[in-house]
GUKE-386515 format. One record per residue: residue in one letter; x, y, z of N, C-alpha, C, O in turn. Coordinates in steps of 0.05 Angstrom, whole numbers, padded with zeros to 5 digits, always signed. Layout:
aXYZXYZXYZXYZ/...
END
This chain:
m+03244-01757+01013+03226-01776+01002+03240-01801+00993+03233-01823+01001/f+03260-01799+00976+03275-01823+00967+03296-01831+00988+03308-01813+01000/r+03300-01856+00991+03319-01866+01011+03341-01883+01000+03358-01892+01015/g+03340-01889+00975+03360-01907+00963+03353-01914+00935+03333-01905+00924/g+03369-01931+00924+03364-01940+00897+03384-01962+00888+03403-01968+00902/f+03378-01972+00865+03396-01992+00853+03402-01985+00824+03384-01975+00809/a+03426-01988+00816+03433-01988+00787+03429-02017+00778+03435-02036+00792/q+03418-02020+00754+03412-02047+00745+03423-02053+00717+03422-02036+00699/s+03434-02077+00714+03443-02087+00688+03426-02111+00681+03420-02128+00699/t+03418-02113+00656+03403-02136+00647+03422-02154+00631+03438-02145+00615/v+03419-02181+00636+03438-02200+00624+03424-02224+00612+03400-02229+00618/t+03439-02239+00596+03428-02263+00584+03433-02288+00601+03417-02306+00602/d+03456-02289+00614+03465-02312+00629+03472-02303+00658+03493-02292+00662/l+03454-02309+00676+03457-02299+00704+03482-02311+00717+03496-02297+00732/e+03488-02336+00712+03512-02348+00725+03537-02335+00715+03555-02329+00731/r+03539-02331+00689+03563-02318+00677+03565-02289+00688+03587-02280+00695/a+03542-02275+00690+03542-02248+00700+03549-02247+00730+03564-02229+00738/e+03540-02266+00745+03547-02267+00773+03577-02269+00777+03588-02255+00794/d+03590-02286+00761+03619-02288+00763+03633-02261+00757+03650-02253+00771/w+03624-02248+00735+03637-02223+00727+03632-02201+00747+03651-02187+00755/y+03608-02197+00756+03602-02176+00775+03614-02182+00802+03622-02163+00816/a+03616-02207+00810+03630-02213+00835+03660-02205+00833+03671-02195+00853/r+03672-02210+00810+03700-02201+00807+03702-02171+00806+03720-02159+00817/l+03683-02158+00793+03682-02128+00792+03679-02117+00820+03694-02099+00828/l+03660-02127+00835+03652-02115+00861+03667-02127+00884+03664-02118+00907/g+03683-02147+00879+03701-02158+00900+03688-02178+00919+03700-02184+00940/r+03664-02187+00913+03651-02206+00931+03626-02218+00917+03616-02208+00897/a+03616-02239+00929+03591-02252+00920+03568-02233+00925+03570-02214+00940/p+03545-02238+00911+03522-02220+00916+03513-02222+00945+03516-02242+00959/d+03501-02200+00954+03490-02199+00981+03462-02212+00984+03455-02221+01005/a+03448-02213+00961+03420-02223+00962+03412-02233+00935+03422-02224+00914/q+03393-02252+00935+03379-02260+00911+03349-02259+00918+03337-02280+00925/p+03337-02235+00917+03310-02232+00927+03288-02248+00912+03267-02252+00923/m+03294-02256+00888+03276-02272+00872+03292-02286+00850+03314-02278+00844/p+03281-02307+00838+03295-02320+00817+03302-02300+00794+03285-02284+00786/g+03326-02302+00785+03335-02285+00762+03345-02258+00770+03352-02242+00753/l+03347-02252+00796+03356-02226+00806+03378-02229+00827+03374-02243+00847/l+03400-02215+00823+03422-02214+00843+03426-02186+00852+03422-02167+00836/e+03433-02182+00877+03438-02155+00888+03464-02154+00903+03471-02172+00919/w+03478-02132+00899+03501-02125+00915+03494-02099+00929+03487-02079+00916/h+03496-02098+00955+03490-02074+00971+03516-02060+00976+03532-02070+00992/l+03521-02038+00963+03548-02026+00963+03551-02006+00986+03571-02007+01000/v+03532-01988+00990+03532-01969+01012+03503-01967+01022+03485-01976+01007/e+03499-01956+01045+03472-01954+01055+03453-01941+01035+03458-01918+01026/g+03433-01956+01027+03413-01945+01010+03419-01946+00980+03404-01936+00964/f+03441-01959+00972+03448-01960+00944+03463-01986+00938+03479-01996+00953/g+03457-01997+00914+03470-02021+00905+03467-02026+00876+03458-02008+00861/v+03475-02049+00868+03474-02058+00840+03457-02083+00838+03460-02101+00854/q+03438-02083+00819+03423-02107+00813+03431-02118+00786+03436-02103+00767/v+03432-02144+00784+03437-02157+00758+03412-02175+00754+03407-02193+00769/w+03399-02170+00732+03373-02182+00726+03374-02198+00700+03384-02188+00680/s+03365-02223+00701+03364-02239+00677+03340-02231+00660+03317-02235+00668/d+03346-02218+00637+03325-02209+00619+03337-02209+00591+03345-02188+00581/p+03338-02233+00579+03352-02236+00553+03343-02216+00531+03359-02208+00515/e+03318-02209+00531+03308-02191+00510+03319-02163+00513+03322-02149+00492/r+03326-02154+00537+03337-02127+00541+03367-02127+00547+03378-02106+00551/a+03379-02151+00548+03407-02153+00557+03425-02136+00539+03421-02133+00515/g+03446-02125+00552+03466-02110+00538+03460-02081+00533+03475-02067+00520/r+03438-02071+00543+03430-02043+00538+03431-02025+00563+03422-02003+00563/s+03444-02036+00584+03445-02021+00609+03471-02006+00612+03492-02013+00600/t+03470-01984+00628+03494-01970+00636+03493-01965+00666+03473-01956+00676/v+03515-01972+00679+03517-01968+00708+03542-01950+00712+03563-01956+00701/v+03539-01929+00728+03561-01912+00735+03565-01913+00766+03547-01908+00781/l+03590-01920+00774+03596-01923+00802+03620-01906+00809+03640-01907+00794/e+03619-01891+00830+03642-01875+00839+03658-01891+00859+03647-01903+00878/v+03684-01891+00855+03703-01905+00873+03723-01885+00885+03727-01864+00873/s+03735-01893+00907+03753-01874+00921+03782-01876+00910+03797-01857+00912/d+03789-01898+00897+03816-01902+00887+03815-01916+00860+03817-01940+00859/l+03812-01900+00839+03808-01911+00812+03832-01928+00803+03828-01949+00791/d+03856-01918+00809+03880-01933+00801+03881-01960+00815+03888-01981+00803/g+03875-01960+00841+03875-01985+00856+03855-02004+00847+03860-02028+00845/v+03831-01994+00840+03810-02012+00830+03818-02023+00803+03814-02047+00797/a+03830-02006+00786+03839-02016+00759+03859-02039+00762+03858-02058+00748/e+03878-02036+00781+03897-02057+00786+03884-02083+00796+03890-02105+00788/r+03864-02079+00815+03850-02103+00825+03834-02117+00803+03834-02141+00802/l+03822-02101+00785+03807-02113+00764+03825-02128+00744+03817-02150+00734/t+03848-02117+00738+03867-02131+00721+03874-02158+00734+03875-02179+00720/a+03880-02158+00760+03887-02183+00774+03864-02203+00774+03868-02227+00775/a+03839-02192+00773+03815-02209+00774+03807-02218+00746+03788-02233+00742/g+03823-02210+00725+03817-02219+00698+03796-02203+00683+03784-02213+00664/i+03791-02179+00692+03772-02162+00678+03788-02143+00660+03803-02126+00670/d+03783-02145+00634+03798-02129+00615+03788-02100+00615+03764-02094+00618/h+03806-02082+00611+03800-02053+00609+03824-02039+00598+03846-02049+00596/g+03819-02014+00589+03840-01998+00577+03854-01979+00597+03869-01962+00589/g+03848-01981+00622+03859-01964+00642+03843-01938+00646+03827-01931+00629/p+03848-01924+00668+03835-01899+00673+03841-01878+00651+03863-01878+00640/q+03821-01861+00646+03824-01841+00625+03808-01816+00633+03790-01818+00650/p+03814-01793+00621+03798-01769+00627+03770-01773+00617+03765-01786+00597/g+03751-01761+00631+03723-01762+00622+03705-01743+00637+03699-01748+00660/g+03697-01722+00624+03678-01703+00635+03686-01690+00661+03669-01686+00679/g+03711-01682+00664+03720-01669+00688+03730-01687+00710+03740-01677+00730/v+03726-01713+00707+03736-01733+00726+03751-01754+00710+03751-01753+00685/r+03763-01772+00724+03775-01795+00710+03755-01818+00710+03740-01821+00729/i+03755-01834+00689+03736-01856+00686+03751-01882+00679+03773-01881+00668/l+03739-01904+00685+03749-01930+00677+03725-01944+00664+03709-01956+00678/p+03723-01942+00637+03700-01955+00624+03704-01986+00621+03726-01995+00615/l+03683-02001+00627+03684-02030+00626+03659-02039+00610+03640-02024+00606/a+03660-02064+00603+03636-02077+00591+03633-02105+00603+03653-02120+00604/d+03609-02112+00612+03605-02138+00622+03602-02158+00599+03603-02149+00576/p+03599-02184+00604+03599-02203+00582+03576-02199+00562+03578-02209+00539/d+03554-02185+00569+03533-02179+00551+03536-02152+00537+03519-02145+00520/g+03557-02138+00544+03561-02112+00531+03549-02088+00547+03550-02066+00537/n+03538-02093+00570+03529-02071+00587+03553-02054+00595+03574-02064+00601/r+03549-02028+00594+03570-02010+00602+03570-02007+00632+03550-02003+00645/v+03594-02009+00644+03598-02003+00672+03621-01983+00672+03643-01989+00663/v+03616-01959+00682+03636-01938+00683+03642-01931+00712+03625-01924+00727/l+03667-01935+00719+03676-01927+00746+03688-01899+00744+03703-01893+00725/t+03682-01882+00763+03693-01855+00764+03707-01851+00790+03701-01864+00810/g+03726-01833+00790+03740-01827+00815+03767-01813+00810+03774-01807+00788/a+03780-01808+00832+03806-01794+00831+03828-01813+00825+03851-01805+00823/
END
């Protein structure tokens, strides 16, 4: 029945968020389907949306699985995204991040 989905973060400043998420995801958004909405299509049927909604901004959590957590952590450091490095979390390793509005973005992986 379901064929895909999006994780979504709500933000106050779409331009600032676009810069941060582009550095996080390693590229510019794939689409802007309507004003105030950016999309990154990560794998078939799944992606990340960043939505301008100042009243709800900062209350989102996005969890993304990556294949090389240490490599992603190094790339994010080089891209200027602050983090405390990979750490244990719930049976896997995690890399907790916060976007400029305080939305949680948690990367998981080996």
